[in-house]
VODREN-569023 format. One line per 4 residues: their letters; for each residue x, y, z of N, C-alpha, C. Coordinates in nm, 4 decimals, m for minus. Example, Ala and Ser with C-alpha at 12.3 -4.5 7.8 and 13.67 -1.06 7.14 Angstrom:
<recs>
AS = 1.3190 m0.5690 0.7800 1.2300 m0.4500 0.7800 1.3200 m0.3300 0.7800  1.2850 m0.2250 0.7080 1.3670 m0.1060 0.7140 1.2900 0.0030 0.7870
</recs>
This chain:
<recs>
XXXX = m6.1430 m3.1780 6.5908 m6.0494 m3.2402 6.4852 m6.1520 m3.3379 6.3662  m6.1185 m3.3039 6.2545 m6.2419 m3.3500 6.1286 m6.1689 m3.5391 6.1658  m6.2886 m3.6207 6.1171 m6.2542 m3.7744 6.0801 m6.1824 m3.7749 6.0020  m6.0880 m3.8545 5.9754 m6.0208 m3.8833 5.8854 m6.0937 m3.9475 5.7570
XXXX = m6.1044 m3.9609 5.6504 m6.1442 m3.9902 5.5581 m6.1162 m4.1539 5.4659  m6.2013 m4.1953 5.4220 m6.1510 m4.2869 5.2985 m6.1561 m4.2962 5.1727  m6.0324 m4.2868 5.0823 m6.0549 m4.2505 4.9285 m6.0186 m4.3669 4.8850  m6.1161 m4.4195 4.7907 m6.0617 m4.5384 4.6725 m6.0560 m4.4765 4.5433
XXXX = m5.9048 m4.5327 4.5317 m5.8101 m4.5178 4.3739 m5.8807 m4.6300 4.3026  m5.8920 m4.6409 4.1929 m5.9637 m4.7393 4.0982 m5.8881 m4.6681 3.9525  m5.7706 m4.8196 3.9472 m5.7010 m4.7471 3.8244 m5.6551 m4.9006 3.7720  m5.6247 m4.9434 3.6483 m5.5287 m5.0630 3.6436 m5.3776 m5.0436 3.6235
XXXX = m5.3523 m4.8899 3.6224 m5.2093 m4.8336 3.6206 m5.1413 m4.8410 3.7452  m5.0465 m4.8985 3.8008 m5.0124 m4.8902 3.9466 m4.9489 m4.7640 3.9515  m4.8947 m4.7386 3.8540 m4.8138 m4.5702 3.8692 m4.9334 m4.4748 3.8752  m5.0212 m4.5136 3.8322 m5.1288 m4.4016 3.8096 m5.2130 m4.3788 3.9679
XXXX = m5.2275 m4.5152 4.0599 m5.2740 m4.5184 4.1407 m5.1669 m4.4416 4.2840  m5.0388 m4.4823 4.2852 m4.9427 m4.4464 4.3312 m4.9066 m4.3208 4.3768  m4.9143 m4.2231 4.2815 m4.9039 m4.0889 4.1880 m5.0333 m4.0427 4.3384  m5.1823 m4.0863 4.2833 m5.3005 m4.0438 4.3361 m5.2777 m4.0783 4.4820
XXXX = m5.2164 m4.1612 4.5543 m5.2183 m4.2220 4.6602 m5.1045 m4.0949 4.7514  m5.0257 m4.0470 4.6541 m4.8966 m4.0058 4.7395 m4.9443 m3.8671 4.7102  m5.0166 m3.7978 4.6317 m5.0801 m3.6787 4.6374 m5.2077 m3.6310 4.7544  m5.2817 m3.7639 4.7577 m5.3836 m3.7643 4.8875 m5.3060 m3.7590 5.0102
XXXX = m5.1978 m3.8076 5.0489 m5.1385 m3.8641 5.1437 m5.0499 m3.7297 5.2383  m5.0153 m3.6780 5.0893 m4.9313 m3.4718 5.1184 m5.0218 m3.4260 5.1639  m5.1336 m3.4354 5.1251 m5.2604 m3.3352 5.1816 m5.3247 m3.3571 5.2923  m5.3382 m3.4669 5.3031 m5.4055 m3.5293 5.4428 m5.3170 m3.6823 5.4746
XXXX = m5.2626 m3.6686 5.5766 m5.1394 m3.7750 5.5839 m5.2218 m3.8488 5.7283  m5.3481 m3.8107 5.7810 m5.4183 m3.9240 5.8344 m5.5701 m4.0120 5.7613  m5.5523 m3.9661 5.6209 m5.6550 m4.0061 5.5608 m5.6212 m4.1672 5.5272  m5.7268 m4.2644 5.4659 m5.7127 m4.3635 5.4475 m5.7283 m4.4206 5.2888
XXXX = m5.6110 m4.4723 5.2343 m5.5916 m4.4701 5.0824 m5.6452 m4.5926 5.0441  m5.7659 m4.6340 4.9782 m5.7829 m4.7940 4.9351 m5.7259 m4.7857 4.8262  m5.7249 m4.8950 4.7409 m5.6522 m4.9094 4.5815 m5.7888 m5.0438 4.5050  m5.7881 m4.9956 4.4144 m5.8340 m5.1466 4.3323 m5.7924 m5.1285 4.1939
XXXX = m5.7496 m5.2436 4.1170 m5.7185 m5.2566 3.9821 m5.8029 m5.2470 3.8787  m5.9274 m5.2860 3.9246 m6.0421 m5.3489 3.8281 m6.1902 m5.2796 3.8251  m6.2655 m5.2496 3.7720 m6.4240 m5.2026 3.8175 m6.4454 m5.3238 3.9058  m6.4600 m5.4373 3.8966 m6.4910 m5.5628 3.9509 m6.4507 m5.5678 4.0968
XXXX = m6.2975 m5.5168 4.1402 m6.2185 m5.5066 4.2496 m6.2926 m5.3875 4.2975  m6.3624 m5.2550 4.2332 m6.3791 m5.1880 4.3063 m6.5285 m5.1734 4.3676  m6.5936 m5.2375 4.3119 m6.7698 m5.3233 4.3696 m6.6799 m5.3687 4.4769  m6.6330 m5.4215 4.5182 m6.6076 m5.5451 4.5975 m6.5196 m5.4550 4.7645
XXXX = m6.4182 m5.3820 4.6942 m6.4048 m5.2494 4.8086 m6.4419 m5.1894 4.8673  m6.5740 m5.1215 4.7715 m6.6550 m5.0865 4.8514 m6.7327 m5.0648 4.9338  m6.7783 m5.1906 4.8851 m6.8526 m5.2494 4.9560 m6.8361 m5.2983 5.1204  m6.7091 m5.2954 5.1125 m6.6197 m5.3426 5.2394 m6.5617 m5.2419 5.3144
XXXX = m6.4820 m5.1171 5.2429 m6.4224 m5.0005 5.2948 m6.5162 m4.8711 5.3400  m6.6526 m4.9008 5.2512 m6.7127 m4.7423 5.2489 m6.6714 m4.6245 5.2348  m6.6079 m4.6040 5.1093 m6.5179 m4.5046 5.0972 m6.5972 m4.3661 5.0880  m6.5586 m4.2627 5.1509 m6.6117 m4.1239 5.1313 m6.5986 m4.0418 5.0063
XXXX = m6.4858 m4.1307 4.9043 m6.4905 m4.0510 4.7936 m6.4226 m4.1767 4.7186  m6.4526 m4.2212 4.4912 m6.3998 m4.2704 4.4618 m6.3305 m4.2240 4.3408  m6.2480 m4.2471 4.3366 m6.1815 m4.1677 4.2089 m6.1300 m4.2894 4.1200  m6.2045 m4.2775 3.9764 m6.2455 m4.3903 3.8914 m6.1706 m4.3503 3.7619
XXXX = m6.0814 m4.4620 3.7112 m6.0271 m4.4577 3.6087 m6.1369 m4.5009 3.4729  m6.1202 m4.4417 3.3383 m6.2545 m4.5444 3.2457 m6.2100 m4.6286 3.1772  m6.1051 m4.6467 3.1543 m6.0478 m4.7631 3.0609 m5.9784 m4.8647 3.1369  m6.0133 m4.9549 3.1581 m5.9481 m5.0998 3.2453 m6.0033 m5.2145 3.1603
XXXX = m5.9397 m5.3369 3.1684 m5.9705 m5.4233 3.1693 m6.0734 m5.5039 3.2211  m6.1980 m5.5732 3.1968 m6.2581 m5.6347 3.2243 m6.3860 m5.5212 3.2511  m6.4372 m5.5202 3.3642 m6.5151 m5.3748 3.3731 m6.4676 m5.2693 3.4036  m6.5012 m5.1887 3.3005 m6.4531 m5.0246 3.2800 m6.5148 m4.9452 3.3877
XXXX = m6.4095 m4.8162 3.4090 m6.5107 m4.7453 3.5308 m6.6511 m4.6838 3.5419  m6.6624 m4.6893 3.3580 m6.8556 m4.6183 3.3324 m6.9275 m4.7210 3.4269  m6.9304 m4.8415 3.3721 m6.9666 m4.9518 3.4354 m6.9628 m4.9526 3.5762  m6.8902 m5.0103 3.6243 m6.8363 m4.9760 3.7566 m6.8949 m4.8745 3.8248
XXXX = m6.8920 m4.7393 3.7806 m6.9308 m4.6298 3.8385 m7.1091 m4.6055 3.8206  m7.1842 m4.6770 3.7412 m7.3223 m4.7157 3.7254 m7.3686 m4.7535 3.7869  m7.2904 m4.9362 3.8468 m7.3142 m5.0041 3.9393 m7.3308 m4.9122 4.0770  m7.2570 m4.8801 4.1320 m7.1876 m4.7857 4.2640 m7.2604 m4.7146 4.2425
XXXX = m7.3689 m4.6434 4.1975 m7.4503 m4.5002 4.1532 m7.5570 m4.6044 4.2215  m7.5971 m4.7224 4.1655 m7.6450 m4.7552 4.2027 m7.7117 m4.8140 4.3433  m7.6132 m4.8682 4.4216 m7.5870 m4.9338 4.5414 m7.5863 m4.8272 4.6563  m7.5364 m4.6894 4.6111 m7.4512 m4.5616 4.7021 m7.4763 m4.4694 4.6146
XXXX = m7.6128 m4.4148 4.6648 m7.6569 m4.3113 4.5494 m7.5763 m4.1650 4.5793  m7.5312 m4.1847 4.7339 m7.4710 m4.0043 4.7466 m7.3529 m4.0607 4.7608  m7.2415 m4.1518 4.7407 m7.1136 m4.1914 4.7195 m7.0458 m4.0808 4.6173  m6.9830 m4.0020 4.6757 m6.8920 m3.9100 4.5570 m6.7785 m4.0034 4.4571
XXXX = m6.8305 m4.0085 4.3342 m6.7717 m4.0731 4.2148 m6.7417 m3.9710 4.1352  m6.5774 m3.9861 4.0807 m6.5195 m3.8891 3.9914 m6.4252 m3.9922 3.9057  m6.4535 m4.0102 3.7877 m6.3415 m4.0171 3.6718 m6.2709 m3.9717 3.6727  m6.1469 m4.0184 3.6397 m5.9979 m3.9636 3.6632 m5.9459 m4.0355 3.5289
XXXX = m5.9766 m3.9361 3.4261 m5.9455 m4.0101 3.3017 m5.8362 m3.9572 3.1953  m5.7860 m4.0221 3.0955 m5.7462 m3.9567 2.9543 m5.8383 m3.9878 2.8970  m5.9350 m4.0383 2.9008 m6.0468 m4.0248 2.7689 m6.1660 m3.9228 2.7836  m6.0801 m3.8149 2.7245 m6.1333 m3.6916 2.7046 m6.2929 m3.6506 2.6175
XXXX = m6.3327 m3.7876 2.5990 m6.3996 m3.7734 2.4702 m6.5633 m3.6888 2.4939  m6.6283 m3.6236 2.4261 m6.7605 m3.5637 2.4921 m6.8783 m3.6734 2.5124  m6.8626 m3.8062 2.4825 m6.9653 m3.9098 2.5106 m6.9421 m3.9260 2.6443  m6.8148 m3.9459 2.6838 m6.7320 m3.9862 2.8137 m6.8244 m3.8836 2.9178
XXXX = m6.7875 m3.7602 2.9258 m6.8006 m3.6392 2.9505 m6.9810 m3.6650 3.0055  m7.0391 m3.6622 2.8703 m7.1966 m3.6743 2.9020 m7.2434 m3.7930 2.9942  m7.2113 m3.9098 2.9656 m7.2036 m3.9837 3.0436 m7.1837 m3.9968 3.2027  m7.0578 m3.9048 3.2251 m7.0304 m3.9049 3.3604 m7.1516 m3.7983 3.4137
XXXX = m7.2152 m3.6541 3.3751 m7.2651 m3.5787 3.4051 m7.4069 m3.6522 3.3898  m7.4607 m3.7345 3.2977 m7.6010 m3.8044 3.3202 m7.6034 m3.9274 3.4963  m7.4411 m3.9542 3.5252 m7.4811 m4.0249 3.6690 m7.4502 m3.9471 3.7661  m7.4015 m3.8241 3.7476 m7.4270 m3.7732 3.8461 m7.2497 m3.7773 3.8791
XXXX = m7.1563 m3.7645 3.8486 m7.0248 m3.8118 3.8632 m6.9255 m3.7120 3.8388  m6.8133 m3.6984 3.8931 m6.7833 m3.6140 3.8094 m6.6567 m3.6493 3.7144  m6.5534 m3.5734 3.6840 m6.5024 m3.5967 3.5297 m6.3810 m3.4970 3.5507  m6.2311 m3.5290 3.5819 m6.1086 m3.4562 3.5875 m6.0215 m3.5466 3.5031
XXXX = m5.9731 m3.4473 3.3978 m5.8614 m3.5328 3.2881 m5.7566 m3.5836 3.3732  m5.6748 m3.6959 3.3098 m5.5406 m3.7070 3.3306 m5.4347 m3.6148 3.2343  m5.3301 m3.5677 3.3175 m5.2778 m3.6455 3.3862 m5.3170 m3.5793 3.5306  m5.2915 m3.6832 3.6235 m5.2980 m3.6925 3.7737 m5.1817 m3.5540 3.8239
XXXX = m5.2442 m3.4790 3.8676 m5.1107 m3.3882 3.9558 m5.2022 m3.3395 4.0647  m5.1052 m3.2818 4.1254 m5.1658 m3.2479 4.2869 m5.2781 m3.1283 4.2961  m5.2320 m3.0199 4.2332 m5.3940 m2.9826 4.1933 m5.5086 m3.0197 4.1592  m5.5024 m3.1180 4.1034 m5.6704 m3.1863 4.0481 m5.6875 m3.2669 4.1593
XXXX = m5.6074 m3.3495 4.2316 m5.6398 m3.4314 4.3198 m5.7000 m3.3123 4.4295  m5.5983 m3.2489 4.4619 m5.6644 m3.1109 4.5736 m5.8454 m3.0647 4.5439  m5.8172 m3.0401 4.4344 m5.9734 m3.0064 4.3810 m6.0874 m3.1085 4.4194  m6.0535 m3.2273 4.3803 m6.1527 m3.3491 4.4025 m6.1675 m3.3775 4.5702
XXXX = m6.0268 m3.3812 4.6454 m6.0725 m3.3778 4.7798 m6.1488 m3.2411 4.8755  m6.1206 m3.1323 4.8100 m6.1730 m3.0388 4.8917 m6.3599 m3.0010 4.9502  m6.3986 m3.1022 4.8752 m6.5590 m3.1154 4.9352 m6.5482 m3.1606 5.0444  m6.4724 m3.2842 5.0463 m6.4691 m3.3745 5.1589 m6.3829 m3.2716 5.3011
XXXX = m6.3271 m3.2341 5.2733 m6.2482 m3.1315 5.3901 m6.3728 m3.0484 5.4741  m6.4683 m3.0021 5.4139 m6.5923 m2.8745 5.4550 m6.6304 m2.9658 5.5642  m6.6459 m2.8891 5.7031 m6.6844 m2.9443 5.8131 m6.8342 m2.9970 5.7612  m6.8770 m3.0857 5.8546 m7.0630 m3.0836 5.8305 m7.1064 m3.0663 5.9489
X = m7.2038 m3.0040 5.9073 m7.3099 m2.9412 5.9808 m7.3672 m2.9887 6.0977
</recs>
């Protein structure tokens, strides 16, 4: 049986975090879903829970998602991070690509969440 994964959802919107959590749990009831409301909180949580995937909003009070993702990328070079954002400007996409992180447009849907989770579902050799 595959090991349960941990996903960290980082978004200042409680509603967005709740929707993403519900979609993840509906697809994988045994997975652990952690939440952070700010970029700063995502750094602390990542060090403690060691997520298998981070879903990161871009526009948040304090440290935004891009700055948090840059710091997380330095600390955890192999950690999958994906921006999940309504900020669809090409500069944001280019920055995500330069950092080697994913980019998914909001609104959050079950299909988009499923796509983000699919790499974690593959059995490791």
